[in-house]
Structures are given as structure tokens and as C-alpha cells.
Backbone as ProteinMPNN parsed JSONL, in Angstrom:
{"seq_chain_A": "MTGMTDSVVCVIQKFQQYKQIKLTYHQILYLRCILSAFLCASISIQFNRQQNWNFLNIEEKICNYSQLEGKKERKNMKQQDQIIIKVKVANKIMSQISRERNKKKIKKEIFCFKLVFIIKNATVQNKKTLFTPGQVTNLRDQCNLLEQNLSMKHLHCQFYCYFLSIKEKICSQLVNQKEKMKKKYGFIRLINNKSKS", "coords_chain_A": {"N_chain_A": [[-102.793, -7.851, -112.655], [-104.241, -5.671, -111.623], [-103.048, -3.596, -113.046], [-103.795, -4.265, -115.628], [-106.591, -4.032, -115.518], [-106.786, -1.339, -114.943], [-105.817, -0.231, -117.331], [-107.811, -1.079, -119.076], [-109.972, 0.356, -118.055], [-109.09, 2.926, -118.623], [-109.131, 2.844, -121.426], [-111.866, 2.541, -121.838], [-112.797, 4.968, -120.817], [-111.594, 6.745, -122.603], [-112.872, 5.897, -124.892], [-115.467, 6.712, -124.333], [-115.038, 9.457, -124.288], [-114.343, 9.838, -126.938], [-116.728, 9.251, -128.055], [-118.201, 11.47, -127.52], [-116.838, 13.282, -129.062], [-117.246, 13.406, -132.448], [-116.696, 10.611, -134.242], [-115.471, 8.68, -137.006], [-117.001, 5.836, -138.562], [-115.222, 3.703, -138.925], [-113.177, 4.296, -137.124], [-114.504, 4.004, -134.706], [-115.055, 1.259, -134.801], [-112.441, 0.327, -134.722], [-111.619, 1.17, -132.175], [-113.416, -0.338, -130.649], [-112.482, -2.933, -131.207], [-109.942, -2.808, -130.024], [-110.739, -2.436, -127.377], [-112.16, -4.85, -126.924], [-110.042, -6.637, -127.225], [-108.443, -5.943, -125.024], [-110.242, -6.618, -122.992], [-110.521, -9.38, -123.441], [-107.892, -10.179, -122.936], [-107.646, -9.513, -120.218], [-109.606, -11.188, -119.164], [-108.557, -13.684, -119.864], [-106.235, -13.671, -118.339], [-107.323, -13.613, -115.775], [-108.609, -16.091, -115.873], [-106.405, -17.79, -116.171], [-105.171, -17.31, -113.728], [-107.121, -18.291, -112.007], [-107.025, -20.959, -112.77], [-104.397, -21.538, -111.995], [-104.728, -21.157, -109.275], [-106.55, -23.21, -108.787], [-104.887, -25.387, -109.445], [-102.996, -25.063, -107.409], [-104.65, -25.56, -105.212], [-105.273, -28.228, -105.765], [-102.715, -29.36, -105.561], [-102.242, -28.855, -102.842], [-104.277, -30.436, -101.77], [-103.376, -32.947, -102.619], [-100.962, -33.083, -101.2], [-101.968, -33.031, -98.571], [-103.452, -35.392, -98.652], [-101.403, -37.245, -99.102], [-99.997, -36.9, -96.723], [-101.926, -37.796, -94.906], [-102.115, -40.443, -95.793], [-99.519, -41.245, -95.2], [-99.605, -41.061, -92.399], [-101.54, -43.022, -91.904], [-100.149, -45.26, -92.86], [-98.03, -45.279, -91.029], [-99.463, -45.803, -88.682], [-100.442, -48.332, -89.355], [-98.007, -49.69, -89.554], [-97.137, -49.501, -86.893], [-99.154, -50.995, -85.662], [-98.685, -53.468, -86.889], [-96.102, -53.951, -85.903], [-96.697, -54.172, -83.171], [-98.315, -56.458, -83.246], [-96.438, -58.329, -84.156], [-94.657, -58.287, -81.992], [-96.349, -59.267, -79.986], [-96.818, -61.838, -80.993], [-94.228, -62.906, -80.915], [-93.763, -62.834, -78.161], [-95.784, -64.579, -77.333], [-94.889, -66.94, -78.567], [-92.478, -67.296, -77.17], [-93.476, -67.699, -74.605], [-94.95, -70.054, -74.998], [-92.859, -71.795, -75.69], [-91.435, -71.753, -73.292], [-93.335, -72.881, -71.604], [-93.492, -75.45, -72.72], [-90.877, -76.29, -72.184], [-90.941, -76.288, -69.394], [-92.827, -78.327, -68.994], [-91.414, -80.508, -70.056], [-89.285, -80.571, -68.226], [-90.667, -81.139, -65.909], [-91.565, -83.709, -66.551], [-89.096, -85.039, -66.699], [-88.285, -84.711, -64.072], [-90.276, -86.195, -62.747], [-89.683, -88.738, -63.785], [-87.143, -89.102, -62.7], [-87.695, -89.146, -59.947], [-89.382, -91.351, -59.864], [-87.587, -93.351, -60.608], [-85.885, -93.134, -58.443], [-87.607, -93.887, -56.351], [-88.184, -96.549, -57.078], [-85.611, -97.612, -56.943], [-85.046, -97.279, -54.193], [-87.012, -98.919, -53.069], [-86.281, -101.456, -54.126], [-83.734, -101.654, -53.068], [-84.333, -101.683, -50.37], [-85.718, -104.096, -50.186], [-83.673, -105.879, -50.893], [-81.893, -105.424, -48.802], [-83.467, -106.245, -46.665], [-83.728, -108.936, -47.291], [-81.08, -109.75, -47.018], [-80.313, -109.049, -44.468], [-82.068, -110.299, -42.744], [-81.517, -113.122, -41.414], [-81.066, -116.409, -40.141], [-79.418, -118.15, -37.416], [-79.102, -120.727, -38.242], [-79.006, -120.599, -40.997], [-76.623, -119.231, -41.498], [-73.929, -120.587, -40.541], [-71.272, -120.292, -40.173], [-69.038, -117.948, -38.775], [-67.426, -116.394, -40.346], [-68.794, -116.246, -42.824], [-70.989, -114.846, -41.911], [-69.83, -112.368, -41.25], [-68.976, -111.572, -43.796], [-71.461, -111.245, -44.992], [-72.5, -109.116, -43.491], [-70.686, -107.123, -44.233], [-71.306, -106.903, -46.934], [-73.873, -105.882, -46.664], [-73.254, -103.396, -45.521], [-71.833, -102.203, -47.636], [-73.873, -102.045, -49.523], [-75.581, -100.299, -48.188], [-73.96, -98.074, -48.201], [-73.843, -97.514, -50.969], [-76.544, -96.941, -51.311], [-76.74, -94.597, -49.777], [-75.076, -92.939, -51.301], [-76.516, -92.766, -53.756], [-78.842, -91.61, -52.784], [-77.92, -89.108, -51.839], [-77.089, -88.095, -54.29], [-79.546, -87.904, -55.684], [-80.816, -86.086, -54.015], [-79.243, -83.796, -54.437], [-79.804, -83.372, -57.149], [-82.518, -82.845, -56.927], [-82.45, -80.46, -55.442], [-81.141, -78.797, -57.28], [-83.041, -78.761, -59.355], [-85.206, -77.581, -58.036], [-84.108, -75.033, -57.46], [-83.705, -74.106, -60.074], [-86.373, -74.025, -60.954], [-87.384, -72.03, -59.257], [-85.857, -69.83, -60.131], [-86.769, -69.666, -62.789], [-89.476, -69.078, -62.375], [-89.251, -66.512, -61.259], [-88.119, -65.136, -63.439], [-90.219, -65.414, -65.275], [-92.204, -63.922, -63.978], [-91.084, -61.351, -64.189], [-91.057, -61.07, -67.003], [-93.801, -61.281, -67.584], [-94.593, -58.994, -66.271], [-93.376, -57.01, -67.897], [-94.768, -57.527, -70.269], [-97.379, -56.899, -69.506], [-97.041, -54.145, -69.05], [-96.457, -53.28, -71.675], [-98.861, -53.948, -72.97], [-100.649, -52.306, -71.544], [-99.679, -49.771, -72.278], [-100.135, -49.844, -75.029], [-102.918, -49.986, -75.087], [-103.646, -47.558, -73.955]], "CA_chain_A": [[-104.242, -7.8, -112.779], [-104.726, -4.294, -111.412], [-102.573, -2.782, -114.176], [-104.615, -4.6, -116.793], [-107.936, -3.442, -115.36], [-106.636, 0.123, -115.071], [-105.709, 0.101, -118.761], [-109.141, -1.268, -119.666], [-110.794, 1.506, -117.633], [-108.636, 4.087, -119.408], [-109.629, 2.702, -122.796], [-113.313, 2.805, -121.823], [-112.987, 6.418, -120.647], [-111.263, 7.39, -123.874], [-113.931, 5.57, -125.837], [-116.603, 7.59, -124.04], [-114.673, 10.804, -124.744], [-114.414, 9.853, -128.392], [-118.134, 9.24, -128.447], [-118.651, 12.865, -127.513], [-116.306, 13.813, -130.316], [-117.847, 12.595, -133.495], [-115.686, 9.848, -134.963], [-115.984, 7.931, -138.141], [-117.449, 4.469, -138.256], [-114.035, 2.849, -138.872], [-112.462, 4.579, -135.88], [-115.267, 3.378, -133.611], [-114.801, -0.187, -134.875], [-111.068, 0.112, -134.278], [-111.609, 1.304, -130.714], [-114.121, -1.5, -130.091], [-111.567, -4.082, -131.303], [-108.924, -2.651, -128.978], [-111.405, -2.674, -126.099], [-112.439, -6.286, -126.79], [-108.757, -7.307, -127.02], [-108.078, -5.737, -123.614], [-111.146, -7.407, -122.149], [-110.15, -10.792, -123.588], [-106.622, -10.391, -122.24], [-107.884, -9.501, -118.767], [-110.36, -12.404, -118.824], [-107.651, -14.84, -119.936], [-105.336, -13.607, -117.173], [-108.106, -14.055, -114.618], [-108.827, -17.531, -116.017], [-105.137, -18.453, -115.857], [-104.951, -17.235, -112.279], [-108.031, -19.241, -111.367], [-106.486, -22.3, -112.997], [-103.242, -21.699, -111.109], [-105.273, -21.316, -107.927], [-107.083, -24.575, -108.723], [-103.748, -26.294, -109.382], [-102.443, -24.976, -106.061], [-105.565, -26.285, -104.326], [-105.103, -29.661, -106.027], [-101.44, -29.76, -104.962], [-102.432, -28.897, -101.389], [-105.071, -31.627, -101.458], [-102.506, -34.115, -102.793], [-100.041, -33.106, -100.056], [-102.739, -33.446, -97.393], [-103.786, -36.812, -98.814], [-100.184, -38.03, -98.894], [-99.709, -36.877, -95.29], [-102.87, -38.709, -94.254], [-101.705, -41.808, -96.133], [-98.32, -41.523, -94.412], [-100.025, -41.333, -91.018], [-102.186, -44.339, -91.88], [-99.107, -46.278, -92.997], [-97.322, -45.36, -89.755], [-100.335, -46.511, -87.74], [-100.44, -49.749, -89.743], [-96.706, -50.245, -89.189], [-97.131, -49.674, -85.439], [-100.019, -52.131, -85.341], [-97.985, -54.685, -87.299], [-95.025, -54.174, -84.943], [-97.295, -54.677, -81.932], [-98.74, -57.842, -83.488], [-95.22, -59.147, -84.212], [-94.153, -58.404, -80.621], [-97.242, -60.175, -79.257], [-96.584, -63.21, -81.484], [-92.943, -63.354, -80.377], [-93.944, -63.097, -76.73], [-96.585, -65.807, -77.213], [-94.007, -68.07, -78.91], [-91.556, -67.512, -76.055], [-94.234, -68.275, -73.49], [-95.251, -71.452, -75.336], [-91.622, -72.577, -75.589], [-91.129, -71.909, -71.871], [-94.283, -73.851, -71.047], [-93.076, -76.794, -73.155], [-89.673, -76.637, -71.425], [-91.356, -76.642, -68.031], [-93.452, -79.651, -69.044], [-90.348, -81.506, -70.22], [-88.545, -80.671, -66.971], [-91.514, -81.862, -64.954], [-91.511, -85.128, -66.921], [-87.785, -85.556, -66.286], [-88.299, -84.777, -62.608], [-91.102, -87.348, -62.366], [-88.942, -89.959, -64.096], [-86.053, -89.248, -61.724], [-88.24, -89.562, -58.657], [-89.852, -92.741, -60.01], [-86.395, -94.198, -60.546], [-85.42, -93.093, -57.057], [-88.525, -94.695, -55.55], [-87.964, -97.965, -57.421], [-84.302, -98.003, -56.401], [-85.149, -97.396, -52.732], [-87.802, -100.122, -52.748], [-85.465, -102.645, -54.42], [-82.638, -101.689, -52.102], [-84.894, -102.102, -49.072], [-86.002, -105.542, -50.243], [-82.392, -106.593, -50.871], [-81.375, -105.331, -47.436], [-84.268, -107.114, -45.798], [-83.385, -110.33, -47.582], [-79.733, -110.074, -46.577], [-80.137, -108.871, -43.021], [-82.87, -111.271, -42.006], [-81.003, -114.494, -41.519], [-81.087, -117.178, -38.88], [-78.115, -118.804, -37.192], [-79.025, -121.975, -38.991], [-78.614, -120.297, -42.386], [-75.211, -118.858, -41.51], [-73.298, -121.293, -39.419], [-69.903, -119.847, -40.024], [-68.923, -116.522, -38.442], [-66.815, -115.698, -41.489], [-69.88, -115.935, -43.772], [-71.812, -113.803, -41.309], [-69.104, -111.092, -41.418], [-69.068, -111.204, -45.22], [-72.822, -110.773, -45.247], [-72.626, -107.773, -42.908], [-69.919, -106.201, -45.088], [-72.114, -106.651, -48.145], [-74.951, -104.976, -46.266], [-72.686, -102.05, -45.356], [-71.536, -101.648, -48.969], [-75.156, -101.68, -50.143], [-76.055, -99.08, -47.536], [-73.128, -96.974, -48.694], [-74.371, -97.188, -52.305], [-77.849, -96.308, -51.116], [-76.49, -93.21, -49.344], [-74.546, -92.192, -52.445], [-77.619, -92.461, -54.671], [-79.77, -90.704, -52.115], [-77.297, -87.772, -51.904], [-77.118, -87.668, -55.696], [-80.907, -87.486, -56.009], [-81.107, -84.858, -53.272], [-78.6, -82.673, -55.13], [-80.592, -83.128, -58.364], [-83.774, -82.222, -56.502], [-82.145, -79.074, -55.086], [-80.879, -78.064, -58.525], [-84.317, -78.581, -60.065], [-85.996, -76.582, -57.294], [-83.517, -73.705, -57.67], [-84.009, -73.71, -61.453], [-87.791, -73.661, -61.02], [-87.547, -70.722, -58.603], [-85.305, -68.825, -61.049], [-87.666, -69.53, -63.944], [-90.684, -68.37, -61.949], [-88.905, -65.097, -61.127], [-87.985, -64.6, -64.798], [-91.556, -65.324, -65.873], [-92.886, -62.78, -63.367], [-90.539, -60.143, -64.812], [-91.52, -60.995, -68.396], [-95.228, -60.954, -67.575], [-94.689, -57.576, -65.906], [-93.082, -56.23, -69.101], [-95.866, -57.722, -71.23], [-98.511, -56.103, -69.027], [-96.739, -52.735, -69.318], [-96.608, -53.049, -73.12], [-100.296, -53.979, -73.289], [-101.278, -51.104, -70.991], [-99.291, -48.628, -73.105], [-100.802, -49.936, -76.337], [-104.339, -49.687, -74.899], [-103.821, -46.126, -73.673]], "C_chain_A": [[-104.74, -6.374, -112.63], [-104.271, -3.384, -112.539], [-103.414, -3.015, -115.407], [-105.997, -3.975, -116.681], [-107.866, -1.928, -115.453], [-106.555, 0.529, -116.534], [-107.048, -0.066, -119.459], [-110.043, -0.098, -119.313], [-110.404, 2.753, -118.417], [-109.166, 4.031, -120.831], [-111.115, 3.014, -122.848], [-113.582, 4.301, -121.686], [-112.679, 7.163, -121.943], [-112.333, 7.134, -124.908], [-115.156, 6.465, -125.614], [-116.298, 9.032, -124.467], [-114.78, 10.897, -126.26], [-115.846, 9.804, -128.882], [-118.67, 10.67, -128.486], [-118.106, 13.602, -128.738], [-116.837, 12.899, -131.398], [-116.741, 11.956, -134.306], [-116.335, 9.148, -136.136], [-116.327, 6.513, -137.696], [-116.249, 3.533, -138.094], [-113.249, 3.07, -137.582], [-113.185, 3.951, -134.676], [-115.051, 1.865, -133.608], [-113.398, -0.523, -134.365], [-110.975, 0.179, -132.751], [-112.327, 0.128, -130.043], [-113.235, -2.748, -130.135], [-110.494, -4.016, -130.22], [-109.518, -2.965, -127.61], [-111.689, -4.163, -125.892], [-111.147, -7.073, -126.569], [-108.303, -7.163, -125.569], [-108.938, -6.576, -122.681], [-110.811, -8.902, -122.219], [-108.858, -11.103, -122.835], [-106.833, -10.436, -120.729], [-108.643, -10.749, -118.327], [-109.453, -13.624, -118.851], [-106.686, -14.853, -118.755], [-106.067, -14.074, -115.923], [-108.333, -15.571, -114.667], [-107.556, -18.317, -115.664], [-104.859, -18.435, -114.357], [-105.867, -18.193, -111.533], [-107.538, -20.674, -111.558], [-105.277, -22.563, -112.099], [-103.699, -21.913, -109.672], [-105.849, -22.726, -107.743], [-105.961, -25.606, -108.639], [-103.108, -26.277, -107.999], [-103.326, -25.723, -105.065], [-105.417, -27.793, -104.498], [-103.799, -30.163, -105.411], [-101.54, -29.839, -103.444], [-103.232, -30.137, -100.982], [-104.226, -32.893, -101.571], [-101.537, -34.235, -101.621], [-100.76, -33.578, -98.791], [-103.069, -34.932, -97.451], [-102.563, -37.692, -98.561], [-99.791, -38.044, -97.418], [-100.635, -37.817, -94.532], [-102.5, -40.163, -94.525], [-100.46, -42.211, -95.34], [-98.657, -41.835, -92.966], [-100.679, -42.704, -90.908], [-101.149, -45.456, -91.975], [-98.329, -46.435, -91.695], [-98.145, -46.103, -88.716], [-100.352, -48.007, -88.045], [-99.126, -50.418, -89.357], [-96.625, -50.474, -87.679], [-97.98, -50.868, -85.034], [-99.345, -53.445, -85.717], [-96.845, -55.005, -86.338], [-95.565, -54.732, -83.629], [-97.738, -56.126, -82.085], [-97.53, -58.77, -83.506], [-94.663, -59.36, -82.812], [-95.01, -59.381, -79.828], [-97.029, -61.62, -79.686], [-95.271, -63.753, -80.93], [-93.063, -63.702, -78.898], [-94.734, -64.388, -76.52], [-95.734, -67.04, -77.532], [-93.029, -68.371, -77.776], [-92.267, -68.174, -74.882], [-94.54, -69.749, -73.756], [-94.003, -72.327, -75.235], [-91.233, -72.788, -74.128], [-92.062, -72.918, -71.213], [-93.891, -75.27, -71.446], [-91.808, -77.234, -72.427], [-90.025, -77.059, -70.003], [-92.002, -78.027, -67.999], [-92.401, -80.746, -69.173], [-89.56, -81.688, -68.924], [-89.355, -81.409, -65.919], [-91.522, -83.358, -65.258], [-90.201, -85.759, -66.461], [-87.736, -85.723, -64.772], [-89.107, -85.977, -62.121], [-90.37, -88.656, -62.628], [-87.829, -90.199, -63.08], [-86.598, -89.744, -60.392], [-88.815, -90.979, -58.71], [-88.68, -93.714, -59.924], [-85.867, -94.281, -59.119], [-86.286, -93.988, -56.17], [-88.317, -96.191, -55.802], [-86.654, -98.453, -56.838], [-84.368, -98.198, -54.89], [-85.906, -98.663, -52.349], [-86.984, -101.392, -52.982], [-84.343, -102.794, -53.409], [-83.142, -102.159, -50.742], [-85.189, -103.595, -49.072], [-84.72, -106.353, -50.195], [-81.821, -106.582, -49.465], [-82.151, -106.246, -46.496], [-83.925, -108.581, -46.026], [-82.032, -110.693, -46.99], [-79.572, -109.947, -45.067], [-80.93, -109.886, -42.214], [-82.327, -112.675, -42.277], [-81.03, -115.127, -40.12], [-79.709, -117.791, -38.65], [-77.975, -120.124, -37.933], [-78.608, -121.743, -40.442], [-77.132, -119.977, -42.462], [-74.571, -119.506, -40.28], [-71.913, -120.758, -39.134], [-69.884, -118.347, -39.717], [-68.311, -115.729, -39.598], [-67.886, -115.325, -42.51], [-70.779, -114.825, -43.238], [-71.144, -112.438, -41.461], [-69.148, -110.629, -42.873], [-70.443, -110.629, -45.559], [-73.035, -109.367, -44.692], [-71.855, -106.741, -43.728], [-70.68, -105.885, -46.376], [-73.268, -105.702, -47.827], [-74.452, -103.537, -46.14], [-72.381, -101.409, -46.711], [-72.818, -101.248, -49.693], [-75.725, -100.41, -49.521], [-75.265, -97.867, -48.014], [-73.579, -96.539, -50.098], [-75.713, -96.471, -52.211], [-77.675, -94.843, -50.701], [-75.964, -92.362, -50.492], [-75.668, -91.803, -53.409], [-78.593, -91.456, -54.058], [-79.228, -89.267, -52.139], [-77.343, -87.221, -53.327], [-78.51, -87.167, -56.075], [-81.305, -86.22, -55.262], [-80.484, -83.642, -53.953], [-79.343, -82.336, -56.423], [-81.889, -82.408, -58.014], [-83.547, -80.751, -56.152], [-81.888, -78.234, -56.333], [-82.172, -77.776, -59.273], [-85.164, -77.526, -59.369], [-85.44, -75.178, -57.5], [-83.781, -73.208, -59.091], [-85.463, -73.296, -61.601], [-88.042, -72.297, -60.39], [-87.034, -69.613, -59.512], [-86.219, -68.595, -62.244], [-88.941, -68.798, -63.572], [-90.423, -66.875, -61.795], [-88.769, -64.442, -62.501], [-89.343, -64.426, -65.462], [-92.34, -64.159, -65.288], [-92.406, -61.477, -63.99], [-91.06, -59.983, -66.235], [-92.996, -60.654, -68.469], [-95.451, -59.499, -67.175], [-94.424, -56.685, -67.101], [-94.216, -56.329, -70.113], [-97.084, -56.907, -70.811], [-98.288, -54.623, -69.274], [-96.928, -52.401, -70.792], [-98.075, -53.021, -73.5], [-101.016, -52.75, -72.759], [-100.939, -49.871, -71.812], [-99.993, -48.653, -74.451], [-102.291, -49.63, -76.21], [-104.574, -48.2, -74.675], [-103.188, -45.312, -74.762]], "O_chain_A": [[-105.567, -5.916, -113.419], [-105.014, -2.494, -112.953], [-103.717, -2.08, -116.148], [-106.515, -3.442, -117.662], [-108.78, -1.295, -115.981], [-107.158, 1.524, -116.936], [-107.388, 0.721, -120.342], [-110.792, 0.391, -120.158], [-111.26, 3.538, -118.826], [-109.6, 5.044, -121.38], [-111.584, 3.668, -123.779], [-114.471, 4.843, -122.342], [-113.397, 8.084, -122.332], [-112.673, 8.011, -125.702], [-115.795, 6.915, -126.565], [-117.181, 9.742, -124.947], [-115.245, 11.901, -126.801], [-116.15, 10.256, -129.985], [-119.469, 11.034, -129.348], [-118.789, 14.417, -129.359], [-116.85, 11.682, -131.213], [-115.955, 12.635, -134.965], [-117.557, 9.04, -136.243], [-115.979, 6.076, -136.599], [-116.257, 2.663, -137.223], [-112.713, 2.118, -137.014], [-112.551, 3.437, -133.754], [-114.885, 1.258, -132.549], [-113.196, -1.521, -133.673], [-110.328, -0.658, -132.122], [-111.897, -0.345, -128.992], [-113.242, -3.538, -129.191], [-110.173, -5.019, -129.582], [-108.908, -3.655, -126.793], [-111.478, -4.682, -124.796], [-111.136, -8.053, -125.824], [-107.839, -8.124, -124.955], [-108.448, -7.164, -121.717], [-110.815, -9.6, -121.205], [-108.737, -12.141, -122.184], [-106.272, -11.289, -120.042], [-108.374, -11.306, -117.263], [-109.549, -14.496, -117.987], [-106.356, -15.917, -118.229], [-105.523, -14.825, -115.114], [-108.26, -16.251, -113.643], [-107.599, -19.337, -114.976], [-104.376, -19.415, -113.79], [-105.461, -18.827, -110.56], [-107.615, -21.498, -110.646], [-105.135, -23.641, -111.521], [-103.142, -22.734, -108.943], [-105.669, -23.354, -106.699], [-106.046, -26.57, -107.879], [-102.725, -27.32, -107.469], [-102.829, -26.428, -104.186], [-105.432, -28.546, -103.524], [-103.759, -31.241, -104.817], [-101.004, -30.757, -102.824], [-102.917, -30.8, -99.994], [-104.332, -33.798, -100.743], [-101.307, -35.329, -101.104], [-100.244, -34.405, -98.039], [-102.981, -35.642, -96.449], [-102.65, -38.731, -97.908], [-99.314, -39.058, -96.908], [-100.204, -38.542, -93.636], [-102.556, -41.009, -93.633], [-100.344, -43.343, -94.87], [-98.085, -42.745, -92.367], [-100.425, -43.455, -89.967], [-101.241, -46.464, -91.275], [-98.001, -47.55, -91.288], [-97.621, -46.923, -87.963], [-100.286, -48.841, -87.143], [-99.113, -51.558, -88.894], [-96.115, -51.5, -87.228], [-97.588, -51.658, -84.175], [-99.415, -54.421, -84.97], [-96.628, -56.166, -85.989], [-94.979, -55.641, -83.041], [-97.562, -56.934, -81.172], [-97.575, -59.865, -82.946], [-94.245, -60.465, -82.468], [-94.491, -60.218, -79.089], [-97.054, -62.528, -78.855], [-95.196, -64.912, -80.523], [-92.541, -64.717, -78.437], [-94.405, -65.191, -75.647], [-95.841, -68.062, -76.855], [-92.774, -69.531, -77.453], [-91.735, -69.085, -74.247], [-94.411, -70.589, -72.865], [-94.07, -73.459, -74.756], [-90.758, -73.862, -73.757], [-91.64, -73.711, -70.372], [-93.944, -76.186, -70.626], [-91.666, -78.409, -72.085], [-89.496, -78.037, -69.474], [-91.752, -78.809, -67.081], [-92.472, -81.775, -68.501], [-89.206, -82.809, -68.56], [-88.819, -82.198, -65.14], [-91.489, -84.181, -64.343], [-90.185, -86.859, -65.91], [-87.229, -86.717, -64.251], [-88.691, -86.688, -61.206], [-90.417, -89.576, -61.811], [-87.593, -91.329, -62.652], [-86.033, -90.651, -59.781], [-88.749, -91.719, -57.728], [-88.757, -94.752, -59.266], [-85.458, -95.342, -58.648], [-85.774, -94.748, -55.347], [-88.278, -96.991, -54.867], [-86.575, -99.56, -56.305], [-83.816, -99.162, -54.36], [-85.51, -99.388, -51.436], [-86.987, -102.298, -52.149], [-84.034, -103.895, -52.952], [-82.475, -102.928, -50.05], [-84.941, -104.282, -48.081], [-84.667, -107.394, -49.54], [-81.324, -107.6, -48.982], [-81.575, -106.927, -45.648], [-83.841, -109.367, -45.083], [-81.844, -111.812, -46.512], [-78.777, -110.666, -44.462], [-80.512, -110.288, -41.128], [-82.67, -113.308, -43.275], [-81.018, -114.448, -39.093], [-78.924, -117.932, -39.588], [-76.866, -120.579, -38.213], [-77.94, -122.584, -41.044], [-76.453, -120.407, -43.394], [-74.676, -119.017, -39.155], [-71.445, -120.771, -37.995], [-70.622, -117.572, -40.325], [-68.628, -114.558, -39.804], [-67.889, -114.202, -43.012], [-71.266, -113.981, -43.99], [-71.816, -111.453, -41.768], [-69.332, -109.444, -43.15], [-70.565, -109.661, -46.309], [-73.666, -108.527, -45.333], [-72.316, -105.612, -43.899], [-70.692, -104.746, -46.843], [-73.598, -104.824, -48.625], [-75.108, -102.592, -46.577], [-72.636, -100.222, -46.913], [-72.851, -100.235, -50.392], [-76.276, -99.556, -50.215], [-75.816, -96.783, -48.207], [-73.683, -95.345, -50.379], [-75.977, -95.517, -52.943], [-78.369, -93.96, -51.205], [-76.356, -91.205, -50.646], [-75.76, -90.649, -53.828], [-79.098, -90.565, -54.742], [-79.968, -88.325, -52.42], [-77.602, -86.037, -53.54], [-78.642, -86.123, -56.714], [-82.034, -85.382, -55.791], [-81.109, -82.586, -54.04], [-79.5, -81.163, -56.763], [-82.307, -81.484, -58.711], [-84.351, -79.893, -56.516], [-82.357, -77.1, -56.433], [-82.372, -76.668, -59.77], [-85.769, -76.677, -60.023], [-86.204, -74.232, -57.693], [-84.05, -72.024, -59.293], [-85.763, -72.325, -62.296], [-88.815, -71.498, -60.918], [-87.681, -68.576, -59.656], [-86.421, -67.456, -62.664], [-89.443, -67.988, -64.351], [-91.27, -66.058, -62.155], [-89.244, -63.325, -62.709], [-89.594, -63.422, -66.129], [-93.065, -63.476, -66.012], [-93.211, -60.595, -64.288], [-91.459, -58.889, -66.632], [-93.413, -59.846, -69.299], [-96.371, -58.845, -67.667], [-95.144, -55.71, -67.318], [-94.582, -55.336, -70.742], [-97.747, -56.296, -71.649], [-99.214, -53.91, -69.66], [-97.494, -51.36, -71.126], [-98.495, -52.161, -74.274], [-101.892, -52.205, -73.43], [-101.797, -49.015, -72.029], [-100.402, -47.61, -74.963], [-102.877, -49.068, -77.135], [-105.569, -47.642, -75.139], [-103.224, -44.083, -74.714]]}, "name": "protein", "num_of_chains": 1, "seq": "MTGMTDSVVCVIQKFQQYKQIKLTYHQILYLRCILSAFLCASISIQFNRQQNWNFLNIEEKICNYSQLEGKKERKNMKQQDQIIIKVKVANKIMSQISRERNKKKIKKEIFCFKLVFIIKNATVQNKKTLFTPGQVTNLRDQCNLLEQNLSMKHLHCQFYCYFLSIKEKICSQLVNQKEKMKKKYGFIRLINNKSKS"}
């Protein structure tokens, strides 16, 4: 650009010198054509540079726009990931709640069965132990009846121990599940606090 403008200035200076020297009409026209050609060339170079500058600006704008779009996409991806994590956590919590409900139902059924068994066993024992000497005249029958009572009591003890062990297992499982839920809720709270901040 500077070389082109320097040459144009030189041509103009020479043209002014030639004006002082008297030239013919054709020579002046020739010099004017050369001068206009130089001016057109310099203008076209400036125009091309401005276009290149505009293209560079457009490319920079496109790069900036693509970077902004990339950031927006990353933010959207993070938001989608957070939503997916929250949905998974909610599904796990709902499944755990349904499991707890099922376990509570099973526990209630077991204790109902236990209660019914104890009541029936107590009625059977009362029926068998409450006898009069007139009902059992023979000592052998009385001994048989007492043995049957002892066997029923033994069965009652076996069932009672079995239900106690089931109750202990259920209680230990509930305690373990509550501890796990506390840990999971702690992690969920940490994730929510980090996402909010």
C-alpha cells in the first residue's frame, strides 16, 4: 500500500513538473491515463484489503458465535446430565420406598400369623390342660394328655424362636437400609448444593 501511494505521489509530482514544461495535448492525456490507472490500482488494493478485513471480521464473528454455541451446548448437556441424575435418584428412591412398603406388608403378615398361631395354641392348651378327674379316669390317659401338652409347648417355643429370629433379621435390615438412605440423601444434598452454587 505504501509503495503504491509513493508511486502515485511521484507520478503527480512529475505531472506537475511537466505542466511547467509545456507539453503537447497527447502527452498530457497520456500522463492523465497513467495517473488514473495508478489511482484505480491503489483504490482497488484498498478495497481488496477492506474486503479481506471484513472477511476476517466475519470469520472472527463466526468463531465467536461457534464458541458461544459450544458453551451453550455444554451448559445444556450439563443441565441434561443433572436432570438425568435427578431422575435416576428419584427412581431409586421410589423403588426403595416400594421395597420398604412390601417389607412392611410382609412383616405385618408374619406378625398376624404369629398372633393367630399363639391364640390358637393358647386355646388348644387351655382345652387340653383343663380337665377334671371325671373326664380322665385312667392315669395312662392323663400322662398321654400331659405329653401332648408338652409337645405342643415345644412346637410353640420353636415357632416363637423362629419368629423372633425373623423379627431380629427384619429389624437389622431396616437399620441397615436407614443408614444407607441417610448416606444417599447426604450425597443427593451435596449434589443439589453444588448445582445451586
